[in-house]
Rosetta silent file (secondary structure, phi, psi, omega in degrees, C-alpha in Angstrom):
SEQUENCE: XXXXXXXXXXXXXXXXXXXXXXXXXXXXXXXXXXXXXXXXXXXXXXXXXXXXXXXXXXXXXXXXXXXXXXXXXXXXXXXXXXXXXXXXXXXXXXXXXXXXXXXXXXXXXXX
SCORE:     score description
SCORE:     0.000 S_00000001
   1 L     0.000  -36.072  179.251   -4.432   20.137  -11.509 S_00000001
   2 H   -63.885  -36.283  178.465   -3.402   16.794  -12.962 S_00000001
   3 H   -63.675  -40.825  179.907    0.142   17.364  -11.699 S_00000001
   4 H   -69.238  -37.844  176.116   -1.129   17.937   -8.150 S_00000001
   5 H   -63.526  -44.235  179.873   -3.332   14.835   -8.341 S_00000001
   6 H   -65.819  -37.548  177.986   -0.368   12.781   -9.582 S_00000001
   7 H   -64.610  -43.191  176.841    1.889   14.172   -6.845 S_00000001
   8 H   -63.755  -42.530  178.942   -0.664   13.210   -4.207 S_00000001
   9 H   -64.312  -36.663  176.419   -1.106    9.759   -5.747 S_00000001
  10 H   -63.895  -40.697  175.808    2.677    9.308   -5.766 S_00000001
  11 H   -61.499  -39.943  176.813    2.739   10.140   -2.061 S_00000001
  12 H   -65.254  -38.154  177.050    0.041    7.517   -1.484 S_00000001
  13 H   -65.677  -39.274  176.941    2.050    4.946   -3.445 S_00000001
  14 H   -62.907  -40.047  176.782    5.129    5.708   -1.352 S_00000001
  15 H   -64.680  -39.426  177.034    3.073    5.161    1.788 S_00000001
  16 H   -61.795  -44.756  179.208    1.825    1.854    0.351 S_00000001
  17 H   -60.874  -40.620  178.195    5.396    0.721   -0.380 S_00000001
  18 H   -61.206  -45.473  179.387    6.390    1.604    3.166 S_00000001
  19 H   -65.581  -40.879  179.364    3.491   -0.440    4.543 S_00000001
  20 H   -64.827  -40.351  178.814    4.164   -3.411    2.279 S_00000001
  21 H   -65.274  -44.561 -179.538    7.830   -3.483    3.261 S_00000001
  22 H   -61.830  -46.120 -177.946    6.975   -3.234    6.952 S_00000001
  23 H   -73.394  -30.185  177.599    4.373   -6.017    6.806 S_00000001
  24 H   -73.771  -30.047  175.942    6.512   -8.284    4.642 S_00000001
  25 H   -68.191  -38.762 -179.131    9.403   -7.928    7.115 S_00000001
  26 H   -86.719  -13.486  179.820    7.152   -8.914   10.004 S_00000001
  27 L    69.929   28.334 -177.236    5.290  -11.534    7.955 S_00000001
  28 L  -119.047   27.876  178.575    1.891  -10.228    9.053 S_00000001
  29 L   -69.867  128.499  179.467    0.388   -9.010    5.777 S_00000001
  30 L  -109.368  122.934 -176.429   -3.351   -9.704    5.724 S_00000001
  31 H   -68.501  -14.266  177.113   -4.947   -9.988    2.282 S_00000001
  32 H   -66.919  -21.804 -179.208   -8.266   -8.679    3.642 S_00000001
  33 H   -96.863   10.793 -177.572   -6.711   -5.201    3.671 S_00000001
  34 H   -63.573  -32.540 -179.468   -5.527   -5.324    0.053 S_00000001
  35 H   -61.509  -36.304  178.499   -8.380   -3.074   -1.101 S_00000001
  36 H   -64.957  -31.323  176.969   -7.039   -0.216    1.017 S_00000001
  37 H   -69.977  -30.602  178.228   -3.712   -0.517   -0.805 S_00000001
  38 H   -78.269  -34.185 -176.144   -5.519   -0.174   -4.122 S_00000001
  39 H   -87.728  -19.356 -177.313   -7.682    2.774   -3.066 S_00000001
  40 H   -59.437  -41.748  177.657   -5.033    4.784   -1.192 S_00000001
  41 H   -60.247  -34.199  178.012   -3.481    6.340   -4.352 S_00000001
  42 H   -67.539  -48.344  178.905   -6.921    7.612   -5.374 S_00000001
  43 H   -67.674  -31.404  177.521   -7.658    9.172   -1.972 S_00000001
  44 H   -69.050  -37.781  175.897   -4.113   10.499   -1.832 S_00000001
  45 H   -63.404  -39.846  176.428   -4.558   12.176   -5.220 S_00000001
  46 H   -64.502  -39.855  177.272   -7.727   13.832   -3.957 S_00000001
  47 H   -62.561  -41.330  177.374   -5.816   14.996   -0.863 S_00000001
  48 H   -61.765  -40.455  176.328   -3.128   16.489   -3.092 S_00000001
  49 H   -65.443  -40.314 -179.593   -5.763   18.376   -5.060 S_00000001
  50 H   -63.627  -42.140  178.126   -7.405   19.647   -1.884 S_00000001
  51 H   -63.298  -41.058  178.726   -4.114   21.023   -0.578 S_00000001
  52 H   -60.854  -45.705 -179.188   -3.504   22.742   -3.895 S_00000001
  53 H   -67.881  -35.054  176.263   -6.922   24.400   -3.835 S_00000001
  54 H   -64.475  -43.038  178.720   -6.479   25.461   -0.198 S_00000001
  55 H   -69.496  -41.345 -179.192   -3.152   27.042   -1.066 S_00000001
  56 H   -68.199  -34.269  179.865   -4.433   28.545   -4.290 S_00000001
  57 H   -72.580  -13.898  176.054   -7.515   29.914   -2.554 S_00000001
  58 L    98.946    4.445  177.656   -5.348   31.849   -0.143 S_00000001
  59 L   -64.618  -35.554  171.834   -6.050   30.003    3.105 S_00000001
  60 L  -128.588  152.194 -179.839   -2.291   29.462    3.289 S_00000001
  61 L  -122.445  148.623  174.465    0.310   31.345    1.287 S_00000001
  62 L  -123.461  136.815  174.776    3.601   30.359   -0.268 S_00000001
  63 L  -104.614  101.253 -177.008    6.260   32.813   -1.368 S_00000001
  64 L   -94.075    0.740  175.383    7.934   31.162   -4.357 S_00000001
  65 L    86.699    5.548  178.034    9.908   34.224   -5.365 S_00000001
  66 L   -93.523  136.506 -179.241    8.062   35.021   -8.590 S_00000001
  67 L  -112.674  141.528  172.459    7.021   38.605   -9.149 S_00000001
  68 L    86.749   -8.034  176.322    4.262   39.879  -11.409 S_00000001
  69 L  -145.972  164.972  177.446    2.430   36.582  -11.953 S_00000001
  70 L   -63.211  136.319 -174.072    0.806   33.917   -9.851 S_00000001
  71 H   -60.784  -34.059 -175.405    3.535   31.774   -8.299 S_00000001
  72 H   -75.658   -6.012 -178.608    2.012   28.479   -9.394 S_00000001
  73 H   -82.565  -19.212  177.389    2.187   29.441  -13.098 S_00000001
  74 L   -99.335  161.068 -177.564    5.982   29.078  -13.338 S_00000001
  75 H   -64.633  -45.505 -179.896    7.884   25.806  -12.963 S_00000001
  76 H   -69.488  -31.260  177.583    9.886   26.926   -9.939 S_00000001
  77 H   -74.538  -20.538 -178.793    6.786   28.410   -8.361 S_00000001
  78 H   -83.801  -22.191 -175.043    4.884   25.168   -8.843 S_00000001
  79 H   -61.487  -41.377  176.417    7.396   22.978   -6.993 S_00000001
  80 H   -62.031  -35.549  177.455    6.296   23.928   -3.435 S_00000001
  81 H   -66.077  -40.064  178.111    2.706   23.088   -4.398 S_00000001
  82 H   -65.609  -42.682 -179.602    3.834   19.736   -5.800 S_00000001
  83 H   -63.741  -43.191  179.251    5.860   19.011   -2.658 S_00000001
  84 H   -69.987  -32.534  174.856    2.952   19.809   -0.353 S_00000001
  85 H   -65.959  -40.259  177.675    0.592   17.744   -2.522 S_00000001
  86 H   -63.369  -44.029  178.727    3.012   14.819   -2.276 S_00000001
  87 H   -65.382  -39.328  177.216    3.175   15.182    1.508 S_00000001
  88 H   -65.270  -35.500  176.289   -0.609   15.404    1.752 S_00000001
  89 H   -68.337  -37.279  179.020   -0.818   12.236   -0.342 S_00000001
  90 H   -64.929  -40.825  178.634    1.677   10.460    1.902 S_00000001
  91 L  -104.012   37.613 -172.876   -0.371   11.355    4.947 S_00000001
  92 H   -63.519  -34.243 -179.887   -3.733   11.161    3.199 S_00000001
  93 H   -65.560  -45.310  178.214   -5.401    9.060    5.881 S_00000001
  94 H   -67.454  -37.290  178.793   -4.477   11.560    8.585 S_00000001
  95 H   -61.877  -44.623  179.099   -5.341   14.453    6.261 S_00000001
  96 H   -66.435  -36.653  177.690   -8.827   13.072    5.651 S_00000001
  97 H   -64.764  -39.239  177.559   -9.338   12.505    9.387 S_00000001
  98 H   -66.697  -39.210  176.346   -8.440   16.147   10.089 S_00000001
  99 H   -63.378  -36.734  179.327  -10.864   17.316    7.412 S_00000001
 100 H   -67.023  -32.826 -178.783  -13.554   15.181    9.000 S_00000001
 101 H   -75.650  -19.228 -179.443  -12.867   16.812   12.384 S_00000001
 102 L   -67.250  139.733  177.958  -13.323   20.326   11.022 S_00000001
 103 L  -112.128  148.205  173.177  -16.631   21.902   11.881 S_00000001
 104 L   -79.683  127.013  179.691  -18.477   24.551    9.943 S_00000001
 105 L   -58.368  135.854  177.091  -18.789   27.644   12.156 S_00000001
 106 L    91.678  -11.450  178.842  -22.330   28.176   13.337 S_00000001
 107 L  -105.486  141.749  179.132  -23.478   24.605   12.753 S_00000001
 108 L   -68.963  148.114  179.084  -23.841   22.102   15.607 S_00000001
 109 L   -73.148  146.335  178.127  -21.376   19.223   15.655 S_00000001
 110 L   -78.593  154.597  172.248  -22.646   15.797   14.660 S_00000001
 111 L   113.078    0.000    0.000  -22.612   12.964   17.127 S_00000001
């Protein structure tokens, strides 16, 4: 689980670097938004963990080519989970927005 959290946090850091480079090129970095740069790796790590649990729970399946044991228990079987955790961390803001949009069946929508 720590590996998936770290992969998600790494994706969030990559997104931060992309944003910092973009804003430093344009010269429009606003220090009021610095807190979001500090908190994004944490939310990205949580996103990476959520993707891992969704995949592990069977909502989505990955075929990593391992037979006779759970795919995530071997190193080669763990790499797709790490890659998807990294991608979820990179797009953690969009990932969290999609989770917020999901409704529980049978319950009325808020708003």
